[in-house]
N, C-alpha and C positions, 0 to 999 in steps of 0.2 A: 758352526760347523760346515764342511766346502758343501754346494751343490753339484761341482764340476762334471760330474757322470749324468747328469741333468739334461738332456737335448735343450736347444735354442728353442723359443716361440716362433712360429712360420707367419711371416705375411697371409693374412685371406684370401688372398689371390695376385693374379699376377699382373692388372692395373695397382693395385695396392704397390706393389713390389716395383714398377716402373714411377709410380709419384714418390712414392719415401726415396729413394734414390737419387731422382732429378730432385727432390726436395731437399737432400742433405746438399747437393754436390752448386746449384745454384741460389747466389745467395749478394751478401755485399760486393766480394769477390769480382760479381758481376755486371753490379750496378752503379756501387763504390769508387772502388778502388780499380776497376780497369778505363774508366774515364779519364781519370788524373795522370794516370801511365802512361794513356795515349797522349795526354799532353805535355807530358815533359820526357816523351821518350821517343818522338820522331813522330807523328800523327801514323799515318797508313803503314809506314814502315814499320812500326810495332804490333799493328793488324795484322800487318801478313804473316809475320815471323809467329805471333799467338794463333795464327788457326791453323798453320802448318804444325805447331806445338802439340795442338788440342788434339789432332787428327792422327799424329804419327808419333805419340809418345805416350801423353797421358791418358786414351782411348785404351792402347792396351793395357796398358799398367792396371786401367780398372778393373779391365776381363780377367788377368791375373789375380787383384785381391779377392773378387767376386767368388773366384773358383776355388782359394785358398777355403774364404769361410764360408760357405757352403760346405764344402769336405768335410771342415774341422768341425762346424756345427758347436763350436770353442768360443770364448771371450776370445777380442783380440790377442790379447796376451800371452796365450795358449795355441794360438790357431797355426801356426807356421809349424810348432814344436808337433803337434799331434801329425799333421801331414809329413812332415818326416819321418818320426817313428815309422808310420805305416810303410817306410820305403828305407826303412833299415837305417835310417839316420839317427841322429842325438838330437835332444831336444834344444839343443841352444839355439838353432834355427829359429826359436822363441826371440830372439832380439829384436826381428823382423816387426812382430806386432808390439813389443815391448818398446820398441824406439817409437813406432808410430803411434801409440797410444799417449806417451809422453809429449809428444808436437803436437798431436790434436788438444790436447790438452791447454797445449803453455800456448797454440793459438789462439782457445776459444775464452783463456783469463783475459786476450784485450781485445777480442773480436767482439766479446758483448760488452766491453766497456762502450765500444764505438756504438754498438747497439741502443745502449744507454743514450747514447750523442741524437742519436736518430729518434730515440721514442720522446727525450726532450724537448725535440725541437718540432716534432710533430704537432707537440702541445702546446709551443708557442705558437707558431706559424698559425695553429686552427683559434687560438685566440685570441687572436690580433695584434700579439706583440711585436711583431714587424712592419704592419700595418703605416705608410708614412716615415720610415726610416728611411735615410739617404747613406750611404756606402762606407760613411766612417761610424756613424752613428751602428748601421749592421756587423761590422769590424768588432766594434766596442761592445756591443753585445756578444759575439762568441765569445772573445777575449775574457769579458767578465763571467761565462758560464764557465770557460774552460779552469777559473782563477777560483772557484767555491767547491773546492773539496767536498763540501756537503752534499749542494746540489748536485752532481756528478755522480757524488757514490751514492746517492737516493734513487736518481734515476736506472744508475746501473742494478741495483737492487732491486727497482721494480719489472727489470727486465728479467731477470732470473728466474724472479717468483712467476711470472707468466711464463717462460720456459720449462722450469721444477714442475708447475701443473700439469702440462701438458705430459711431458713425459713422466710424470708419474702414472696417469694413466694406465702408462703400458702402451706395450706393439700396436695393438688392433683398436683401441677404446679411445687411446691417448695422439702417438703418430700418427698413423693413418689417417686419422680421424682431420688433423691439423693439415697434412699436404693436401684430403682432401676438398680443402676450401680453398688453403694457401694459391694451390696452383694456379683454377684460373680467375681467382683475384687480382694474383700479380699479371699474370694476361694480361687482363681485362685494363689492370692502372697502365701497363707501358705502352697497352695501343691506343688509350685514352690521350697519355702525355706525350708520346711520339707524333701523333695525330694532331695533336694542336700546335706545338712546336713546326711543324713543319708547315699548317695550312697558314697558322697565323703571322707568322714570322717576316719580317723582310726579306726579298728572293735573292735579295745579294747577301743577307748574313746567312740565309741556309744554304746559298751554293759556296759559301767560304766556308762555313761547318764540316759540311760533306765532301768539299776538297781535301781539308787539312784532314781528314778521319779515314778517306777511302782513294784519293788520288793516287798512283803508284809514288813512289819515293824511295825507291832500292836503296840511292845514295845514301840514306840517311841508315840504312843498317849497319850497327854499330859491334864491336863484342860489347859492350853494354847494353844495348838494346835486347838482342839475342840473349841474352840472361834475363833483363828485365821480362821478357814474354815468356820464355820458358818457365820462370819461377810465377808468372803472373795463371799458366796452364796449371801449374799443380795445383797450386793456390785455390784457382777457381775448381777444378773438379775433384779435389780433396784427396789424391792421388798420394800414398804417403801421410797419412791421418790416422789411418785404424778403422776410421769408421765404413769405408767402406767393407772395412773386413767382419765387423760387427751386422752391416746389415744384411752381406753376402751368408752371413751364418742364419738369418732368418729365412732364403728361399725355398722354396720345397725343391726337392731333385727332377730334375727335368725342366726347370725354369728356365730357359734360352741367358746364357748369361753375357752375347754378344748385344744382345737386343736392349737391355738396360744404360750397356756402356754409349750405343749410339744415340740413345735418347738424353742421357746427362751431356752428351757431346753436342748435339745436334740443341736442345735447350737454353744450352750457355752460350754456341754460339748467336742461338736469336734472338736472348736478352740481352746479350752484350751488343749487338747491332742495335735493338730497340732503344736502349741507353742512348747510345751514343745517337742515334737521330733523334731522341729527345735535349740532350746535353747540348752538345753541340751549337745546333743551331740558337739557342737561345743564349749560350753564352758570346757568339758571335754577334749576336742580335743587338746586345746592349754591351759592347765593343771591352768585354770583361776578356782578363786573361786565360786560359784555356792550359797554360802550364804555374799554376797555383798548387798545384801538389795534392795531400789531403786536405785542403780548404776549400777546395772545389765544391764541395756541395753547403757545406756552412755555412761560409763566406760569401763568395762569388754567386752560387746559386741562389743563396739566401738573398743577398741583394737584387738578382731579377726579381724572384718575385715580391720585396717591398716593393718594386718600382712598376711592375708591370699592370695593366688593368685586370681584374679576377685574379690576380696572384695568391691571395689569402688562400680562395677555394685549391688552383693550380700547386701550389706548394703544400697545402695539407695533403692531395693526392699525390706528390711525390713525396713528402718523408714515409706517408702511412706504407705506399710501397715499400721504401726502405726497411718499414720496420716487419712487413712481411717478408722482402729480402731475406734478415736475419734470422727469423725467427726456427724456420727447422733446419737450417746450418748447425745453430748452435744446440737445439735435441741431439742432432746428430753426432756433435763433437764430445757431448759428454757421453754418449754412449757406448764409449769402448768402456770405461770406468766402470760406468752401471752396468755394463753386464758381467765384466769381472769381482765386481764388488757380491754379485746376485750370486756366481758362480762358486767366488772361492772363499769367503766369508760371512754365506749364509745370510744375506742382507733379504732383506723385504724391498719388490720395487719402489717404494715409497722411501725408504732410510735408504738407500743406494744412491738415488737420484738426491735427496736433501744434503747427501755429504760430498757426491759429486756435484753439485749446484754451490753447495757451499764454499768449497774447494775454489770455485772458479770466481 
């Protein structure tokens, strides 16, 4: 039985609105993906274009998605069509939400796999599996993990189970609570790690890492760098993935639409800055290659944690940080499908979450 006529739930407060929307956007894209893109895409040239793209392209689109969601108060596949119908246009505009929902679900299908890797490495580092290993052994551990479908699959399922458990508790008792805990924990861990990397590293390595990431280098701006940086701005903010349509539908009338977009953009830039300050001084301190692509975290940094004094503790904190970073965006990523199943298939929240998480 369809429940499309029923209004969406609302965030309990403006603070909850801001935390939820920031939590949906600030994740692995800012901490795991951005540093390796900086490393492979011209360093500071990429950072410069990324900042401009966040402020000039992604942020206005965030406001537009919030406006559509709040106006329609329906699941993302229906939101644009409802608003279009009010203006005398056809419901074919639903294609905006349908394509966004498909995009979000497609991205979540691999995002949660990577989150499973992160969860696995948080356990490995905490249990001392990397202690005393040298670079070839750390690389062998990484290849061995990727070569074990059962192990990769088990950690993927474990992460999905955590996402489903929180999401099934609903908007106020699940998503809001997770974001209230996650936001300060993420910031505290990032500040600890960035301070450690800057304070304990070799001054030359710190200068080299900061110069690589932030010294102006406009000559390195190429079409490929432009495309990568703009794509990262969309990926990091969640624009075009329907989850901001879903979260916008939970906003009360009168809630500012510009303010959460500003908070999202500012938080992404802050977290990206702190992640860069954490990772590159460590990479240059141990003579590693910053252009290692997606292996920068699981191979290069894992080697750093294996070799550095106190690496077990610092490495555990770092991968715990990544787990927290992956959690709330994953919850947001399945929300468009959950909302649609609730409104159009009459599914309970728990059943909708089970189906959405199972499909991911």
